[in-house]
C-alpha positions in Angstrom: 34.3 15.3 6.2 32.2 18.1 4.7 28.6 17.2 4.8 26.5 20.3 4.0 24.1 19.0 1.3 22.4 22.4 1.0 25.5 24.5 0.7 24.3 25.7 -2.7 24.3 29.4 -1.5 28.0 29.2 -1.0 28.5 27.9 -4.6 26.1 30.6 -6.0 27.8 33.3 -4.1 31.2 32.2 -5.2 34.1 30.7 -3.3 35.5 34.1 -2.5 32.7 35.0 -0.1 33.5 32.0 2.1 37.3 32.0 2.1 37.2 32.9 5.8 35.3 29.7 6.5 37.6 27.6 4.3 40.7 29.1 6.0 39.3 28.3 9.5 38.4 24.8 8.4 41.8 24.2 6.8 43.5 25.3 10.1 41.3 22.9 12.0 42.1 20.1 9.6 45.8 20.7 10.1 45.5 20.8 13.9 43.6 17.5 14.1 46.1 15.7 11.9 43.5 14.9 9.2 45.1 13.5 6.1 42.2 13.6 3.6 39.1 15.7 3.0 35.9 14.1 1.8 32.5 15.7 1.0 29.4 13.7 1.1 27.6 15.7 -1.6 28.7 17.0 -5.0 27.5 20.6 -5.1 28.5 23.2 -2.5 30.0 20.7 -0.1 32.4 19.4 -2.7 33.4 22.9 -3.6 34.2 23.7 0.0 36.1 20.4 0.4 38.2 21.2 -2.7 39.2 24.7 -1.3 39.8 23.4 2.2 41.9 20.5 1.0 44.0 22.9 -1.2 44.6 25.3 1.7 45.6 22.4 4.0 47.8 20.8 1.4 45.7 17.6 1.2 43.8 15.6 -1.4 40.0 15.6 -1.5 37.2 13.4 -2.8 33.4 13.5 -2.8 30.3 11.3 -3.0 28.1 12.1 -6.0 24.4 11.5 -5.3 21.6 11.9 -7.9 20.6 15.3 -6.5 24.0 16.8 -6.8 24.7 15.3 -10.3 21.4 16.1 -11.9 21.1 19.6 -10.4 24.7 20.7 -11.0 26.0 22.7 -13.9 27.9 20.0 -15.9 31.0 22.1 -16.4 31.3 22.8 -12.7 30.7 19.1 -11.7 33.2 17.9 -14.3 35.9 20.4 -13.1 35.5 19.1 -9.5 35.4 15.5 -10.5 38.7 15.9 -12.4 40.3 17.7 -9.5 39.3 15.1 -6.9 41.4 12.0 -6.3 38.3 10.0 -6.6 34.5 10.4 -6.9 32.3 7.9 -5.1 29.0 7.0 -6.7 26.4 4.7 -5.0 25.0 3.3 -8.3 26.1 3.0 -11.9 23.5 5.2 -13.5 25.6 8.2 -12.4 28.8 7.1 -14.1 28.0 8.4 -17.6 27.2 11.8 -16.2 30.8 12.2 -14.9 33.9 12.9 -17.0 35.5 9.7 -18.4 39.0 10.9 -17.2 37.9 11.2 -13.6 38.5 8.3 -11.2 34.9 7.2 -10.4 34.4 4.4 -7.8 31.1 2.7 -7.1 30.6 2.0 -3.4 27.0 1.5 -2.4 25.4 2.8 0.8 26.2 0.4 3.7 23.6 -0.9 6.1 24.1 -2.3 9.6 22.0 -5.4 9.1 21.7 -5.9 12.8 19.5 -2.8 12.9 17.2 -4.1 10.2 16.0 -7.6 11.2 13.6 -9.5 9.1 10.0 -8.7 10.0 7.8 -11.5 11.4 5.0 -12.9 9.3 1.7 -11.3 10.1 -1.4 -13.4 10.7 -3.6 -14.2 7.7 -6.8 -12.1 7.4 -5.4 -9.0 9.0 -5.7 -5.7 7.0 -2.9 -5.3 4.4 -0.7 -2.4 5.2 1.4 -0.4 2.7 4.2 2.0 3.8 5.9 4.8 2.0 8.7 6.8 3.6 9.7 9.9 1.8 9.9 13.7 1.8 6.9 15.4 0.2 9.1 16.2 -2.9 7.6 15.8 -6.4 10.3 13.3 -7.4 9.1 10.9 -4.7 5.7 10.4 -6.5 3.6 10.9 -3.4 0.9 12.6 -5.4 0.5 9.5 -7.5 -0.6 7.3 -4.5 -4.4 7.9 -4.7 -4.3 6.8 -8.4 -2.4 3.7 -7.4 -4.8 3.0 -4.5 -7.9 3.3 -6.8 -6.5 0.5 -9.0 -5.7 -2.0 -6.3 -7.9 -5.1 -6.0 -6.8 -5.6 -2.4 -8.1 -3.4 0.5 -5.2 -1.6 2.1 -4.3 0.9 4.8 -1.6 3.1 3.3 0.7 5.1 5.6 3.1 7.8 4.4 5.9 8.9 6.7 8.1 11.9 6.0 8.5 15.7 6.3 6.6 18.2 4.3 3.0 19.2 3.4 1.0 16.2 2.0 0.2 17.0 -1.6 -3.0 14.8 -1.8 -5.7 13.3 0.3 -7.5 10.0 -0.1 -9.6 7.5 2.0 -7.4 5.0 3.6 -4.3 7.2 3.1 -2.7 8.5 6.3 0.2 11.0 6.6 2.1 10.7 9.9 4.9 13.3 9.4 8.6 12.7 9.9 9.8 9.7 11.9 13.1 8.8 13.7 15.1 5.8 12.5 13.5 3.7 15.2 10.0 4.8 14.0 10.9 3.8 10.5 12.1 0.4 11.7 8.9 -0.1 13.6 6.7 1.0 10.6 8.5 -1.5 8.4 8.0 -4.3 10.9 4.3 -3.6 10.8 3.9 -3.3 7.0 3.1 -5.9 4.3 4.5 -3.9 1.4 6.7 -0.9 0.8 5.9 1.3 -2.3 7.9 4.3 -3.5 6.6 5.5 -6.9 9.6 7.7 -7.8 9.4 9.9 -10.9 11.5 12.3 -13.0 10.3 15.9 -12.6 10.1 18.4 -15.5 13.3 20.0 -14.4 15.2 16.7 -14.5 15.3 16.1 -10.7 15.1 12.4 -9.7 16.1 10.1 -6.9 19.3 8.1 -7.0 18.9 4.9 -4.9 16.8 5.9 -1.8 18.3 4.4 1.3 14.8 3.5 2.6 14.4 1.0 -0.2 17.6 -0.7 1.0 16.2 -0.7 4.5 12.9 -2.3 3.3 14.9 -4.9 1.4 16.9 -5.8 4.5 13.7 -5.9 6.7 12.0 -8.5 4.5 9.2 -6.1 3.3 8.5 -6.6 -0.4 9.2 -3.4 -2.4 7.5 -2.0 -5.4 9.1 1.0 -7.1 9.7 2.6 -10.5 12.5 2.3 -13.0 14.3 5.6 -12.2 18.0 6.4 -11.9 19.8 3.8 -9.7 16.7 1.9 -8.5 16.8 -0.7 -11.4 20.4 -1.6 -10.5 19.4 -2.9 -7.1 16.3 -4.8 -8.4 18.5 -6.4 -11.1 21.0 -7.6 -8.5 18.1 -9.2 -6.6 16.7 -10.6 -9.9 13.4 -8.7 -9.2 13.2 -6.3 -12.1 9.7 -7.5 -12.7 8.8 -5.6 -9.5 9.6 -2.3 -11.1 7.2 -0.2 -13.1 7.7 2.7 -15.5 7.3 5.9 -13.6 3.7 7.2 -13.5 2.5 3.8 -14.8 -0.1 3.4 -12.0 -1.6 0.3 -13.6 1.7 -1.5 -13.4 2.4 -0.4 -9.8 -1.0 -1.6 -8.6 -0.7 -4.9 -10.5 2.7 -5.7 -8.9 1.4 -4.6 -5.5 -1.6 -6.8 -5.7 0.5 -9.8 -6.5 2.9 -9.2 -3.6 -0.1 -8.7 -1.2 -1.9 -11.9 -2.1 0.6 -14.4 -3.6 2.5 -16.0 -0.7 4.9 -17.8 -3.0 5.8 -14.5 -4.7 6.2 -12.8 -1.3 8.5 -15.6 0.0 10.7 -15.6 -3.1 10.9 -11.8 -3.0 11.8 -11.5 0.7 14.6 -14.1 0.3 16.0 -12.3 -2.8 15.8 -8.9 -1.3 17.7 -9.8 1.9 20.2 -11.8 -0.1 21.0 -8.7 -2.3 21.5 -6.5 0.7 23.8 -9.0 2.5 25.9 -9.5 -0.6 26.3 -5.9 -1.7 25.5 -3.5 1.1 27.1 -4.9 4.2 30.0 -3.4 6.4 32.5 -4.3 3.7 31.5 -1.1 1.9 32.9 1.0 4.8 36.1 -1.0 4.7 36.4 -0.4 1.0 35.9 3.4 1.4 38.4 3.5 4.2 40.9 1.7 2.0 40.4 4.3 -0.7 41.1 7.1 1.8 44.3 5.3 2.9 45.4 5.0 -0.7 45.1 8.7 -1.1 46.7 9.5 2.2 48.9 12.6 2.2 50.8 13.6 5.4 49.7 17.0 6.5 52.4 19.7 5.8 54.5 20.7 8.8 
């Protein structure tokens, strides 16, 4: 498994500059009896996996996330996709960006549902709490939060958890820095609403399907987001497309948020639908399906 997301420098420098690394990795692959090489990202990691697998006499595959697809040169991405025995995508919006003659398989990100229990109901009259968990990257829409807050009719305390320098300040908006998985779980348990106003940046960068949205769905925290990349696919499965807004439509985001903060029937329906979508499509069966793909493409290591 090759997991270097930020291996772009290897790709820019060219494969020849890291042949020593690939040769050492291929030798390790052979010594451990590995029968398949998989990369978790589509840029430099997939390039390395391709070279290592070729040296080791094995097949390779990779997972294509939004970052790797939208930020790759199409010709390089297509060449790797055709060489791979399969390309895993986590949502359908990526399929049209890959070559039609590549084997593309949709397998969503699995969640251990035992780690994401439904949050308890909070007492009426307590302050409404909104949570956002994200890096301070432009595509996450953090800079749009003050504009959304100013349009809300419900008083809220809004917490943003994630690494990076906060791009904005606003009364009632608190940045707490990065948090561990346990801290994210605790923050979700203490929140009434999860909002992630994703956007498409001028250079085309965008999110795919952020895992934290899946975690909020599983935890019973109503989610408001924007119709970007793979996010609509999840909301459609839960029959909650009306909880999505066009990106940078602050009026729509605030309107949906107000409803979920005040309408108990809307909240109850949303929580049931979100949890059901996760249980149906993102459980441990995804891991079994991915393992079955690897077994299908098993090739005994050369002697």
